[in-house]
C-alpha positions as CSV (number, residue, x, y, z in Angstrom):
1,X,196.9,-2.7,-119.5
2,X,193.6,-2.0,-118.1
3,X,192.0,-5.2,-117.0
4,X,188.7,-4.6,-118.7
5,X,190.3,-3.8,-121.9
6,X,192.6,-6.9,-121.6
7,X,189.4,-9.0,-121.1
8,X,187.8,-7.3,-124.3
9,X,190.8,-8.3,-126.3
10,X,190.9,-11.8,-125.1
11,X,187.2,-12.1,-126.0
12,X,187.6,-10.9,-129.5
13,X,190.6,-13.3,-130.3
14,X,187.9,-16.0,-130.7
15,X,185.9,-14.0,-133.3
16,X,183.3,-11.4,-133.5
17,X,181.4,-10.4,-130.2
18,X,178.5,-8.1,-129.9
19,X,178.6,-5.1,-127.7
20,X,175.5,-6.3,-125.6
21,X,177.4,-9.7,-125.0
22,X,180.6,-7.8,-124.0
23,X,178.7,-5.8,-121.7
24,X,176.9,-8.7,-120.0
25,X,180.0,-10.8,-119.8
26,X,182.1,-8.0,-118.3
27,X,179.2,-6.7,-116.2
28,X,179.7,-3.1,-117.6
29,X,177.2,-0.8,-119.6
30,X,177.2,-0.9,-123.5
31,X,178.4,2.8,-123.3
32,X,181.5,1.6,-121.2
33,X,182.3,-1.1,-123.8
34,X,182.2,1.5,-126.7
35,X,184.7,3.8,-124.6
36,X,186.9,0.8,-124.1
37,X,186.8,-0.2,-127.8
38,X,187.6,3.3,-128.8
39,X,190.5,3.3,-126.3
40,X,192.0,0.1,-127.7
41,X,191.6,1.7,-131.2
42,X,193.6,4.8,-130.0
43,X,196.2,2.2,-128.8
44,X,196.5,1.0,-132.5
45,X,194.5,-2.2,-132.0
46,X,192.6,-2.8,-135.2
47,X,189.0,-3.6,-134.1
48,X,186.4,-3.6,-136.8
49,X,182.6,-3.2,-136.4
50,X,180.3,-5.6,-138.4
51,X,177.0,-7.3,-138.3
52,X,178.2,-9.9,-135.8
53,X,179.7,-7.3,-133.4
54,X,183.2,-6.2,-132.7
55,X,186.2,-8.1,-134.2
56,X,190.0,-7.8,-133.5
57,X,191.5,-7.7,-137.1
58,X,195.1,-7.6,-136.2
59,X,197.6,-6.4,-133.5
60,X,200.2,-4.4,-135.6
61,X,201.1,-1.8,-133.0
62,X,204.4,-1.7,-131.3
63,X,203.6,-0.1,-128.0
64,X,202.9,-1.1,-124.3
65,X,199.4,-2.3,-124.5
66,X,200.3,-4.4,-127.6
67,X,203.3,-6.0,-126.0
68,X,201.5,-6.7,-122.8
69,X,198.7,-8.3,-124.8
70,X,199.3,-12.1,-125.1
71,X,202.7,-11.7,-123.1
72,X,203.5,-15.0,-121.5
73,X,205.5,-13.4,-118.7
74,X,204.7,-11.2,-115.6
75,X,205.9,-7.8,-116.9
76,X,204.4,-4.5,-117.2
77,X,205.8,-2.3,-120.0
78,X,206.6,1.4,-120.2
79,X,207.0,2.4,-123.9
80,X,208.7,5.4,-125.3
81,X,208.9,6.5,-129.0
82,X,212.4,7.9,-128.2
83,X,214.2,8.1,-125.1
84,X,217.9,8.9,-124.1
85,X,218.4,5.6,-122.5
86,X,216.2,2.7,-121.4
87,X,218.6,1.6,-118.8
88,X,218.7,5.1,-117.3
89,X,214.9,5.0,-117.1
90,X,215.0,1.5,-115.7
91,X,217.4,2.6,-113.0
92,X,215.1,5.4,-112.0
93,X,212.2,3.1,-111.8
94,X,214.3,0.7,-109.7
95,X,215.2,3.5,-107.3
96,X,211.4,4.2,-106.9
97,X,210.9,0.5,-105.8
98,X,209.6,-0.7,-109.1
99,X,210.1,-4.4,-110.1
100,X,209.3,-6.6,-113.2
101,X,208.9,-3.4,-115.5
102,X,210.3,-3.3,-119.0
103,X,211.1,0.1,-120.4
104,X,210.8,-0.3,-124.2
105,X,211.8,2.3,-126.9
106,X,211.7,2.5,-130.7
107,X,214.8,4.8,-130.5
108,X,217.6,5.8,-128.0
109,X,219.3,9.1,-128.4
110,X,221.9,8.3,-125.6
111,X,222.3,4.6,-125.7
112,X,225.3,3.2,-123.9
113,X,227.1,-0.1,-123.6
114,X,229.6,-1.5,-121.2
115,X,232.2,0.8,-119.8
116,X,230.0,3.7,-121.0
117,X,230.7,3.1,-124.6
118,X,228.4,4.7,-127.1
119,X,225.5,2.5,-128.5
120,X,223.9,3.3,-131.7
121,X,220.2,2.8,-131.3
122,X,218.1,4.1,-134.3
123,X,214.4,3.7,-134.9
124,X,213.4,0.2,-135.9
125,X,215.6,-1.7,-133.3
126,X,214.5,-3.4,-130.0
127,X,215.8,-1.3,-127.3
128,X,214.8,-2.5,-123.8
129,X,215.6,-2.7,-120.1
130,X,214.1,-4.9,-117.5
131,X,213.9,-4.2,-113.8
132,X,214.2,-7.1,-111.5
133,X,214.5,-7.6,-107.7
134,X,215.8,-11.2,-107.3
135,X,216.5,-12.8,-104.0
136,X,220.1,-13.8,-104.7
137,X,223.6,-13.0,-103.7
138,X,225.6,-10.5,-105.8
139,X,227.9,-13.3,-107.0
140,X,225.1,-14.8,-108.9
141,X,224.0,-11.5,-110.6
142,X,226.1,-12.3,-113.8
143,X,223.6,-15.2,-114.4
144,X,221.1,-12.6,-115.3
145,X,223.3,-11.4,-118.1
146,X,223.6,-14.9,-119.3
147,X,220.0,-15.5,-119.0
148,X,219.1,-12.4,-121.1
149,X,221.7,-13.5,-123.7
150,X,220.0,-16.9,-124.0
151,X,216.8,-15.3,-124.3
152,X,217.9,-12.8,-127.0
153,X,219.5,-15.6,-129.1
154,X,216.6,-17.7,-128.9
155,X,214.2,-15.0,-130.1
156,X,216.5,-14.1,-132.8
157,X,216.7,-17.7,-134.1
158,X,212.9,-17.9,-134.0
159,X,213.2,-15.0,-136.4
160,X,215.5,-16.9,-138.6
161,X,218.9,-15.6,-137.6
162,X,221.9,-17.8,-136.9
163,X,222.5,-16.2,-133.6
164,X,225.2,-17.3,-131.1
165,X,226.5,-15.8,-127.9
166,X,230.0,-14.4,-127.4
167,X,231.1,-14.0,-123.8
168,X,230.4,-11.9,-121.9
169,X,227.4,-9.9,-123.2
170,X,227.0,-9.9,-127.0
171,X,224.8,-11.9,-129.3
172,X,226.5,-12.4,-132.8
173,X,226.1,-13.8,-136.1
174,X,229.1,-16.1,-137.4
175,X,230.5,-15.0,-140.7
176,X,232.7,-18.2,-141.3
177,X,234.1,-21.0,-139.4
178,X,237.1,-19.2,-138.0
179,X,235.1,-17.5,-135.0
180,X,234.7,-14.2,-137.0
181,X,231.2,-12.7,-136.5
182,X,229.1,-9.6,-136.9
183,X,227.3,-8.1,-133.7
184,X,223.5,-8.4,-133.5
185,X,223.0,-7.4,-129.8
186,X,224.9,-6.0,-126.9
187,X,223.6,-6.2,-123.2
188,X,224.2,-3.8,-120.4
189,X,223.6,-5.1,-117.0
190,X,223.5,-2.8,-114.0
191,X,223.0,-3.7,-110.3
192,X,222.5,-2.1,-106.8
193,X,223.0,-4.1,-103.7
194,X,224.9,-4.9,-100.5
195,X,227.6,-7.5,-99.8
196,X,225.2,-10.3,-99.1
197,X,222.1,-9.3,-101.4
198,X,221.0,-7.7,-104.5
199,X,218.6,-4.8,-104.2
200,X,217.8,-4.7,-107.9
201,X,219.2,-5.6,-111.3
202,X,218.6,-3.9,-114.7
203,X,219.3,-6.0,-117.8
204,X,219.2,-4.1,-121.0
205,X,219.6,-5.9,-124.2
206,X,219.8,-3.7,-127.5
207,X,218.9,-5.6,-130.6
208,X,219.5,-4.4,-134.1
209,X,216.1,-5.5,-135.6
210,X,214.5,-3.6,-138.7
211,X,217.6,-1.6,-139.5
212,X,219.4,-1.1,-142.8
213,X,223.1,-1.9,-143.1
214,X,224.0,1.7,-143.7
215,X,222.6,2.7,-140.4
216,X,224.7,0.3,-138.5
217,X,228.2,0.6,-137.2
218,X,231.2,-1.4,-138.5
219,X,231.0,-5.0,-137.6
220,X,227.4,-4.9,-136.8
221,X,224.4,-6.7,-138.5
222,X,220.5,-6.6,-138.0
223,X,217.8,-9.0,-138.3
224,X,216.7,-7.3,-141.5
225,X,220.0,-8.0,-143.0
226,X,220.2,-11.5,-142.0
227,X,216.4,-12.6,-142.4
228,X,214.2,-9.9,-143.3
229,X,211.9,-7.7,-140.9
230,X,210.6,-9.1,-137.8
231,X,207.4,-8.4,-135.9
232,X,209.0,-6.7,-133.0
233,X,206.1,-7.1,-130.8
234,X,206.3,-10.9,-131.3
235,X,210.0,-10.8,-130.8
236,X,210.0,-8.9,-127.6
237,X,207.2,-11.2,-126.3
238,X,209.4,-14.2,-127.1
239,X,212.5,-12.7,-125.5
240,X,210.6,-11.6,-122.2
241,X,209.0,-15.1,-122.0
242,X,212.3,-16.9,-122.3
243,X,214.1,-14.5,-119.9
244,X,211.4,-15.1,-117.4
245,X,211.8,-18.8,-117.9
246,X,215.4,-18.7,-117.1
247,X,215.6,-16.0,-114.4
248,X,213.2,-18.3,-112.3
249,X,215.4,-21.3,-112.9
250,X,218.9,-20.0,-112.7
251,X,220.4,-23.7,-112.4
252,X,219.2,-24.0,-116.2
253,X,221.0,-20.8,-117.4
254,X,224.6,-21.9,-117.6
255,X,223.7,-25.3,-119.7
256,X,221.4,-23.2,-121.9
257,X,224.3,-20.7,-122.5
258,X,226.9,-23.4,-123.3
259,X,224.5,-24.7,-126.1
260,X,224.5,-21.3,-127.7
261,X,228.2,-20.1,-126.9
262,X,230.2,-19.2,-129.9
263,X,233.2,-18.4,-127.5
264,X,233.7,-21.7,-126.3
265,X,236.3,-23.8,-128.2
266,X,237.8,-20.5,-129.4
267,X,241.1,-19.1,-129.1
268,X,240.6,-15.7,-127.3
269,X,242.3,-12.7,-126.0
270,X,240.8,-11.2,-122.8
271,X,241.7,-7.7,-121.7
272,X,241.3,-7.4,-117.9
273,X,242.6,-5.0,-115.2
274,X,245.0,-7.7,-114.1
275,X,246.5,-7.9,-117.7
276,X,245.9,-9.5,-121.0
277,X,245.1,-13.2,-121.2
278,X,245.3,-15.4,-124.2
279,X,244.2,-19.0,-124.5
280,X,241.3,-21.3,-125.4
281,X,237.8,-20.7,-123.9
282,X,236.9,-24.0,-122.5
283,X,234.0,-23.5,-120.3
284,X,232.0,-21.0,-118.1
285,X,231.5,-21.5,-114.3
286,X,228.2,-21.7,-112.5
287,X,228.3,-17.9,-111.9
288,X,229.0,-17.1,-115.4
289,X,232.9,-16.6,-115.3
290,X,234.9,-17.7,-118.4
291,X,237.5,-20.5,-118.0
292,X,240.5,-20.3,-120.2
293,X,243.1,-22.8,-120.8
294,X,246.5,-21.0,-121.1
295,X,250.1,-22.2,-121.3
296,X,250.4,-21.8,-117.7
297,X,247.1,-23.6,-116.9
298,X,243.6,-22.8,-116.5
299,X,242.5,-19.2,-115.6
300,X,238.8,-18.2,-114.5
301,X,237.9,-14.6,-115.8
302,X,234.9,-12.9,-114.3
303,X,234.9,-9.7,-116.3
304,X,236.9,-8.2,-119.3
305,X,236.7,-7.6,-123.0
306,X,237.0,-10.9,-125.0
307,X,238.3,-11.2,-128.6
308,X,238.1,-14.1,-130.6
309,X,241.3,-14.8,-132.4
310,X,241.9,-16.5,-135.7
311,X,243.4,-20.0,-135.6
312,X,247.2,-20.1,-135.8
């Protein structure tokens, strides 16, 4: 967002401010103030004019300027009403050298999940991808998936949803105490790097937010279905602030993940390249791998499809 417009919005959050006062405080002309006010109105900020000056009535928009305003994290936002895939666009930006950029969309027409699976992403959801350039070894990259999982679950809980994390990359809502669940969010993480360093990471959570049940695939749920509609702007801001908190303190990620993990303590079946594995999920390692207690001892799994099994 333009820094002058950001300064105007910050000034208006405390109440009405006259045009001359804004001009003097920002060292610009009154005509320039008016142009910036009109630009903010075009960006869907509700700014009223009254006898005491300009006043910010509400921020109801869901776009880049609105999300960036009051965002407590150092990200810039690129917003699209509709896009094929936020992850694809984020990868393009990463290839151009970008960092700390969020690609946000109201709708995806070609969304995808792990293993190139199709991901339904209609209007009303929260579809975003974050470009990062962390100074870490590739072995620690999975912590970024865990970090965005924690951030997503925490934001969903603030919205009133009983959200938990299912290893490796889902945020779910339990349906009972047997381990069954409905899927609220999936996460696609992609990375480019060398053997000893990460060039870039893109983490892409897709959250079923203000979406009706009949628009969701089988086994899924939405924030609307669980707790009513959410202010998507505030939801994204909370998610990004939480993610920024954990990506800058990776040692805190696994403990936070454990607190929200539905998978731990469950009997699971993991489909992996080396074959199927069945046992009890007992922990995650410092790099995000799942530890499973099997009949033959403990096995650590770094990747695979995990299914919760009903108690025998």
